[in-house]
N, C-alpha and C positions, 0 to 999 in steps of 0.2 A: 498428333495428340497422344500423350501417354497417360494411362490411368494406373495409379499405384496406391497400395495401402487402403483399398476400399473394403471396409468391414461391414458386412450385411447384418451383423448382430445389432440388435436395437439397444441403444443406450438411453436410459431414462433421463428426461429433462423436465423436472416439475415446473409447472407454470407459476408456482409461487413457492417460497421457501417452506420446508417442512415444519410442522408445529413441534416445538421443542418443550420438554417438560419444565415446569416452573412451579414453585410453591404457591398455593392459592392465595395465601396472605400477602406474599410479595407481589403477585400479579395484581391483587386488589389495590395495594399501595400505589403501584405504577399507574393504574388507570384512574385513581381518585385523588392523587396528590396534587395540590395547587401548583407545585413546581412543574409537573409534567402535563397538566391539563391542556395547555396550548398544543403540545406535541401530540397528545392523544387525539385531539380534534383534527389536527392536520392529517394524521394517519388515516382516520376514518373518512375524511373528505377526499384526500389526495390519492391514497393508495387503495382505499375501498375494500380491504380484505382483512378478515380476522386473523388469518394465518400470518399475514405480514405483521400484525400487531404482536403476535407471539414471537416472531423472529426478531422484531425490534426490541422487545423485552429482553430476549436472550442476549442480543448484541450489547445492550446497555448494562445488563446485569454483570457481565464479566468480559473483559477484552478477549476476543477470540485468539486461538492459538497462533494464527497467522500474524497477529499484531504484536506479539511479544517475542523477544529473542529466545532462542533455545537455551535451557540451563546448561552451564558448563560442566556439570557432573551427571553421571548416570547412576540410578538406583541399582542397576545391575553390576556396577563396578565392584571388584573385589581384589584383595591383595594377597598374594601367596609369597611368603618369604622363602620357601623351599620348593624348587621344581621337583617333579616326580623323580624318584630313584636318585636323588642327590642329597647328600647330608651336609653340604656346604651352603651356608647362608650368604649367597652372592649379592642379593639385593641390599643387605645392610652395609656392604662394602662400597656402595656407590657414593659419589660425592654428594655433599649437602644440596647442591643446586638440583640434582636429579631427584633426590628424595623429596625435596619441596614440590617438585613438579608432580611426582607420583601422588603425594598426599592431596594436592589440590584437585585431583581428578576423582577423589572419593567423596561419597556423601559425608557430611560434616560429622555425623555421629561415629562413622567408621574411621574418619581421619583422626578424630580426637583419641580414639581407642588405640591407635598405633603407639601412643606413648607408653603403653604397657607391654609392648613386644620385647623390648630389651633396653639396656642402658643407652645403646646407640640411638634408639628412636625416641628417647624420653623428651627431648626438646624440639623434635622436628616439627610437630604440628604448630606449636606456639611461635616458632621462628619463621614459619612459612606464611606468606600473605594469605589471609583468610578467604575461603570460598564457601559461602553459606547459601543453601537453598532450603527454605523452610518446609517444602513438600516432603523432605526426608525426616522431619521431626514430628513427634507427637508426645504430648500436646504442644502445638506449634508455639503458642504465645509464651509460655513459661520457658520452653527450651531455647527460643531465640534470645530471651533476656539473659539466660545463663551463658550462652555461647558468646554473645557480644561483650559480656563482662569478663569472661575468662580469657579471651584472646587479646594480646596486647596490641595487635595491629602490625603492619598496615592491613586494610581490608581491600582485597582485589576485586571481589565480586559478591554482591548480596542480592538474592531474589526473595522477596517477601510477597508471596502470592496467596497464602492459605490462612492468614491471620484475620480475625474479625475486628477490624480497626475501630468500628463504632463503639465497641465495648471498652476500649482502653485508650482514650484520647491522650491522657497524660503519659501513658507508657510509650505511645508512638512518638511524642515530643522528645522523650528521653532517648529513644532509639536513634532518632535522627541526629541528636546532638552527639551521641557516641560515634555514629558513622562519620560525622563531620570532623570530630576530633581525631579519629584514627585513620583519616586519609582514604575514604572510600573512593574507588575508581569507577566501578560499574554498579548501578543500582536499578533494580526493577521493583517498584512499589505499587501493589494492587490492593485496592479496597475490596475485600472479599464479598461483601453483600450490602444490602440496603442499610441506611439511605445513601443515595449517591451524592447528596449535597453536603457531605462532611468536608469542611474546609481543611485542606492540607496545611499543617504547620509550616510557617515560612522559614523554618530552620534549614530546610534543604537548599534554600537560595544562597546559603553561605558555604556550600560545599565546593570549594575552589579546586579540589583534586579530581572531581568527576570528569570522566571521559565519555561515558554512556549513561543516559538516564531515560527510563520509561516509566510513565505514571498513568494510573487509571483504575477505576473511575473515581474522580475527586472533584471538589470545587477548588479551583486554583485560588491561592491567597491574593488579596488585593495588594498590588505593587505600588499604589499611589504614594504611600508614605515611607517606602523603603529607601535606605541610603543610596545615593547615586553611585557609591563605590562598589555596590553589590555586583559580582561578576562571576560568570562561569568561564574562567580563562582557559581551561583545558577541555571543555566539553566539545566533542566531535559528533555525537549522535544523540538526537532527542526524539522520543516517541511520546505522544500525548493521545491516550486512548479513552474516549468518552469523558473528557475533562471539560468541566463547566468553567468557562473563562471569558473575559472581555478581550476585545481586540487589543486594547492598550496593554494588557498583561502579556500577550504574546509578543507584541512589539518590544516590550521591556526585556524579555528573555533574549530575543534575537539581537537586540542592540548590545547586550552584554555577554554575548557568546562569540568572541572574535575569531575562533578557529572552528566553529560549527560547520560540518560538511553535509550532514544528513538530517532532514526534518521529516518526521512521519506523523500524520494526523489521521486518527481513525474514530469514526462514530461520534463526531462532535454533535451534541444535541441542540445547540443554540447557534444562531446565525452569526458568523464572523466575517469581517473584512480582512482577508489575509494580505498584508502588504510585505513583500519580500525586499528588504533592504539589507544586504549582507555582502561583505567582501570575501566570504569563505564558502558559502553554501554551494554544494555540487549537485545534490539530489533532494527534491521535495516530492513526497508521495502523500496523496490524500485519498482516503477510502471512506465512502459512505458518510460524508459530512454535509451539514447545511451551511453552505457558504454563499454569501451574497456577492462576494467579489474575490477573485484571486488576481492580485496586481503585482506583477514583477516590476518593481520600481527601479531598483539598481542592484543587480546580481551579476557582476562581471565574470564569475566562475561557475555559474549555474549551468549544468550539462543536461539534467533530466528534470522534467516536470510531468509527473504522472498522477492522474486522477481517475477514479472509477466509482460508479454507483452513487453519485451525488444526488441530492434531492432539492427540488425547487418548491418550497412551501407556498401554498395558496396562489399559485400562478405567478409568483415573482420570478425574476430572471437571475441566473448566475452569469456573471461577467468574468471572462478571462481576458486580462489586459496585459499585453507584453510591452514593456518599456525597454530598459537597457539590459540585455542579456546576450552579449556577443558570442558566448560559447554554448548557447542552448542547442543541443544536438538531438534530443529525443523529447517529443511532446505528444501527449495523448492520455486518455481519449478525449477529443473535442467532440461534443455532441452538437449536431447541426439541427436545431429545431427552433421553435419560437420562444422557448424558455431559456435558451443559452445564447450568450452574446460573445463574440470574439472582437477584441479591439487591439489593433496594432498601432503603436505610436499614439496618435489622437484620432484615429479613424475607425469607426465601427464597420466591420466587414459584413456586407449584405450581398444578396444576389445582384449582380451588375455593378458592384463597386469597382471603380477604376483602379488599376494597379500603378504604384509609384514606388520610388525608393523608400519613402517613409512608411509604406504599408508592407514591406517585405522583411522576412526574417531569414536571411540567407544561410545562417548557420545550421538550421534544422535539417538533419539527414534522415531521421526516422520519424514518421508522422502516423498517428492513429486517429481515425475519425469514426464516429458512430452516426449513421444517418438512415432515415427511413426512405429508401429509394422508391417506395410505392406512394409516397406523399410528394406531390409536385413541388410545393413551396419549400420543403426540406431539401429535396434533391437539387433544386436550383441554386442552393448555397454552395454546392461542392466546387464549381469552377472558380468562384471568387476566393474561396478559402485556399484552394490549392495554389492559386497565383501568388499568395502571400509567402509561399515556401518554395521558391524556385529551384532549390538544390536538393530536394528530397530524393533519396535513392531507394528507400524502402517505405512502401505505403501499406498500412493496414486499414481496411474498410470493414467495419462491423455493421452488418445490415440489421437495422432496427425492426422489430416486429410491430405491426400495426393492424388494427381491425378496421381502419378507415382507409379510403382511397380518394384523394381529391384530384385525380387526374395524374397520369404518369408522364414522365419525360420519355419520348421515343427517341430513336437513333437520330432522326433529323434534328430534334431539339438540342441534343447534345452537340452535334456538329455546329449548329447555329450559335452555340455559346462561345465559339472561337477556340483558337489554339491555347492549350494549357502547357506551358513550357516544360514543367517538370515531368509531365506524362510523355511528351514528345521526345525529350532528349536526356532525361535524368534517371527516371525510375527503372531499376533493374529487377526489383522483387515486388510483386503484389501479393498480399495475403488477404483473401476475401473471406471473412468470418460469417458464419450463420447464413449460408446460401440456401435459399428455399426454392429457387427457380421462378420467382415472380417476374412479370414482364418488365418492371422497373429495374430489377437487378440485371436482367439479360440485356436491356438497352444500354446500361452503363458499361457492362463488360464488353459488348460489341464495340462501343466507342473507344474504350480503353485499348483493346487489342488492335484496332485499326489505327490508333494514334501513336502507340508506344514503339518507338524506333529502336531503343536499346534494351528493351525488356529481355531478361534472361530466364526468369522463372515466375510463374503465377501459381499460387496454391489456392484452391477453392475448397473451403471447409464447409461441409454440410451442417445445417442447423441440427439435424437429426439423422440417424443412420437410415439409409434407404430401406424401404419395406421389402423390396424385391430386386432381382437382377434386371428385370424389365425397366424399373424406374431408373436404375443406374445407367442402363443403356440409353434411355431417352435423354438423360442429362448429357451423356457423352456425345450423342448425336448433335444436340443443340450447340454445345461448346465446340465440338470438332468442326462444325460447319462455319464457325466464325473466321472471317478473314483477319490475318495477323500481319502487322507491319514488320515485325521482327520474326523472320522465318526460322531463326535458331532458338526461339524461346520454347520452353517446356511448360506444359500445363499439367499440374498434378491435382487429382481429386482425392479428398480424404474425408473421413468422418471425424467428428470432434472427440478427442480423447480427454480433453481438459474440461471438467465440469464447470469451471469458471468462465468458459466461453471467451478466452482471450484476454479477460481482465487480469491485471496483476494484483492479486490480493496480498501476497506475501511481501512484507517489508524487506525481508532478506533478499528476495529475488529482485525487487525493484531497485535496491541500493547496491546490489552486487554489480560492479563494473566489468567483471570478467567475461560474461556473455555480452556481445555487442548489442543484441536486441532482446530484451526481456519479454517483449510482446509475443515472441515466437514460442508460445507455450500451447500450441495446438497439437 
């Protein structure tokens, strides 16, 4: 047994999100508005914490940084035409294509000013595809209007995050029409402040040149009466952050986005049934949403289905149903408790469910489960779920925290559950998140180590940094005494360096296919 990277420094892990500042008037609107009264009641009953209320207010007030793409320009960017100790203007001698590239990396106000540098620069900004981030402008509203009118297009990328959209509804409609007319490719459009139920003009639905679109918080326009020819024929990435919409509207967008590869949903406030019917989707990521059902109906190219921090209002259940997804490789987190249901094919997976070809998803190689191993009924679901994924090679187990204990599964109970093929002959890497040393956790780990014939590495991530070296040694002694079927396997103990605890909050991380396993953020 090897122990590496054990940090005895205590890392704080708040039991509830920190309270974040908010304007008193806006907070009062949030808690008293008829639009949000059902949500406020839910938070009070289900979450039972005032701190959670403030966190929810913050998340719905403005999409968090992890939910929006990084702006393509930096406020710190600057342009020097003359290097030190050199009297030759070498930058101005560069080809037009390189000058356009340079200008596109500058804040828009500085990019426009390059026209005054010399005759060579006079037309560079107007002939380069526009990159506009309104955070670089003040006052943002009037400056945005001036830039959109002055630049002839095309528009490569526009981020509108700092404008108070509720004050200028007619102006917003005009902006969207200009963006559509001038060939916008990437658009981030954020409603800066209350009210959240401002209906977004449906002009953006005609932007056929869009390749990337992020919206929030808005009320999505009603798509019932829109022309059937409406289409996002070039859209590859879509992010909806705190957007109020009906299931039929999301179906409308997916049905008319023939090359869409990435769909990101964050902080949806109202319950949706997400039906995935797409011939192009590769990655779907869902963060902090109220979803009644996630149904993968027909998604032949879907490779990743990632969800985290979902809520189940008033005791209702969230169902994850997997239909036709032959390329699905990464799935998680699946929460195993009485409020979450997994259905494969037409079979609901429960403790003791028999395995068959119709209940298997053989394509999944990376699986992430969250389970309260100290709760017997929850832990009993693990064998049945794992049998649905016979070819898993990397397994993430997030140990859920609980104040209750309804009887634990001991080692004998785990063995009586029978052989789990993926543990016996497939899993090479186990990452056990939020290890606390409970008897239910230890019983599972003993069963796993005794059964895993091809295991190469197991990483045990403490829920909190050990308080002393004595505590570290006691955990090492327990784990070191466990019999292992794979004598060549390595067991590593570490403390959690990631404050998100294994969840994938960043859309960028979740949809980036260069790392094989985005869950490895411990």
